[in-house]
C-alpha positions, -999 to +999 in steps of 0.1 A: +018-160+217+011-191+200+031-201+173+017-189+136+024-202+100+025-181+076+020-192+036+024-163+003+009-165-024+028-158-052+066-163-052+079-128-065+102-101-054+075-086-028+071-123-018+107-126-010+108-090+012+076-110+031+095-141+038+130-124+055+105-101+077+085-138+088+121-151+093+127-129+113+094-128+137+091-139+163+058-164+173+062-171+136+071-189+103+071-196+064+053-228+062+046-226+023+040-204-007+022-211-041+022-199-072+002-216-098+030-225-124+040-258-118+072-248-131+079-219-112+065-236-081+094-262-086+119-230-093+108-214-059+118-240-037+157-233-035+148-196-033+129-203-003+135-234+012+103-242+018+075-262+000+056-245-029+025-256-043+009-248-073-025-265-062-039-240-042-056-265-021-030-283-007-012-255+001-038-240+020-046-276+036-004-273+046+001-288+088-003-254+105-010-220+083-029-195+101-019-169+083-021-163+039+002-131+025-016-124-009+017-114-026+000-117-062-006-091-091-026-066-077-064-072-097-055-109-081-060-103-047-100-114-040-095-146-049-070-160-030-083-136-005-119-151-005-106-188-006-078-184+026-107-167+050-128-192+034-102-215+048-100-201+084-077-183+077-061-145+084-052-130+056-021-100+051-031-090+016+002-067-001-013-032-015-036-018-029-065-043-012-079-044-047-080-032-081-116-014-079-143-008-046-163-033-056-132-057-055-127-046-022-160-048-005-161-084-015-127-095+000-138-071+034-170-089+034-154-122+026-135-120+057-158-104+079-180-128+074-155-159+083-143-138+111-107-133+102-082-110+104-074-086+074-048-059+072-030-045+041+005-039+036+012-003+039+047-002+057+048+037+053+029+040+084+055+026+105+089+049+097+095+063+129+097+101+115+060+093+098+049+082+132+064+113+152+044+138+121+013+121+123+019+127+166+025+162+160-009+167+133-027+146+158-014+166+187-025+198+174+012+212+170+007+224+134-023+241+147-055+240+124-040+220+088-049+238+057-033+218+031-019+184+024+000+174-006+018+142-015+040+147-042+052+105-058+073+118-096+090+084-099+102+073-131+105+035-144+130+024-171+115+004-206+119-033-189+099-023-160+064-024-186+083-047-209+090-071-195+059-078-171+024-093-178+007-072-158+019-039-144+004-013-162-028-032-174-058-019-160-064-060-152-041-068-130-025-034-118-065-014-122-040+014-139-006+024-133+016+053-117-012+060-092-025+025-078+007+010-080+036+037-065+009+065-058-010+043-032+012+043-005+018+078-002-014+088-009-019+070+022+002+086+043-012+119+030-053+100+037-044+089+073-033+125+080-056+145+067-088+124+073-110+118+049-121+128+016-153+155+001-141+157-034-117+157-058-104+172-097-082+144-115-060+136-146-042+111-155-019+106-190+001+079-203+023+102-221+054+078-224+050+043-223+024+018-246+004+008-213-034+004-205-027+028-172-015+062-165+024+068-170+013+106-153-013+113-124-025+147-108-050+154-084-067+187-065-085+170-031-113+189-011-109+170+020-138+171+046-118+195+076-118+220+046-085+218+037-072+213-001-043+190-011-029+182-035-014+152-053+010+143-081+020+106-088+045+093-122+065+069-135+082+090-168+104+117-149+134+109-151+155+098-130+127+099-104+130+116-064+117+101-036+084+105-022+075+135-006+041+144+024+040+182+029+017+195+057+011+231+061-011+246+090-022+280+108+009+275+134+035+256+108+043+227+086+069+199+078+083+179+047+084+145+049+107+128+022+120+096+015+104+089+054+122+112+067+118+140+082+133+171+059+114+203+071+096+217+105+092+244+115+062+256+145+060+289+153+074+303+182+099+266+187+134+263+182+137+223+183+139+209+146+117+180+152+148+166+124+166+136+135+200+128+122+184+093+113+193+083+074+161+080+053+146+049+040+153+041+006+135+049-017+117+030-052+120+057-070+138+043-097+146+013-083+112-006-072+136-035-053+156-007-039+132-009-005+144-027+025+118-053+047+129-035+083+092-015+078+070-049+063+083-067+096+068-036+122+038-044+105+043-079+101+047-083+140+018-056+149-005-077+130+002-108+152-002-091+180-034-078+161-051-115+156-038-128+190-057-093+215-085-107+187-084-065+174-088-044+146-056-038+130-042-004+123-044-009+083-073-032+078-093-035+048-118-004+054-091+016+064-073+005+031-102+007+007-105+047+014-062+054-008-082+032-032-115+053-034-098+079-039-073+070-067-106+052-086-124+089-078-090+103-096-098+078-132-131+091-127-126+128-126-101+126-155-123+102-178-156+123-176-137+157-164-154+171-142-152+172-102-162+140-082-180+143-048-174+115-028-193+088-019-202+078-057-207+045-080-178+027-090-179+021-125-156-012-126-135-015-154 
């Protein structure tokens, strides 16, 4: 494997997680970062011990730069992603891929046209317990799946929105609790349950003075015939670990905070539960999560580049969670069930 050079766009808290992961990667190294604010770029040099550019052209021209990791606010993924792809750089972007379907599709198309890899960070897919759950669902251990639920009943304090210029805004965040916090667990639900047929959703801004929602709920009809429930919030004190529930004709399982806490299969005495500690949840503190699962996704992304293979979470896969959340928003706005596919009236 060649030694891939990586650049990070953004110098905030999530960029730190990626820098920590990259430091442990074999066959890759961090070459540079970008922050459009010259003063912020200068301050970030000591934090990352790497060149930090405020000129995007200079950043992209960093010698040996092969991959760009986008850690900007959610509604600012498209433009740097397009420029990076046109410059021949592979693109790894933080979730969500973008804040609406038009911007998502433009980024996917640009990467395809310029023949660069595009992947999206959904690191929770790579926890050992989730991998066990997915393998069991695919092997039919639980029988025909009847219902799948995703619950992200989290809490954020006043400072979370009050000290940010983009969180909870429609332009920067694309909404609120669903598209920022809930999307990780919604991605897992879709990975387990398959494509969506229709959704009926309701969102509210109940606690915080933000444009997006701090409460959201939805009933999902999957193409398989199964049903699903989703809740996502940042207003539910004190915040509880995120949860995925799977119920089939032969059994059920519950994944909470990335750990299997229930596993019941008819005629099976094995619990299916290991004694490994749960992953750190961001239920009340967004900085509580570690970087080890990011590291695993980075390793797999490098492998897909090396083999010219499809990344596990490519653009089309990451689009599905945005599509479902945009469907929930549209359903709430129109107060009716939304059938898929639908026209996304981008804000």
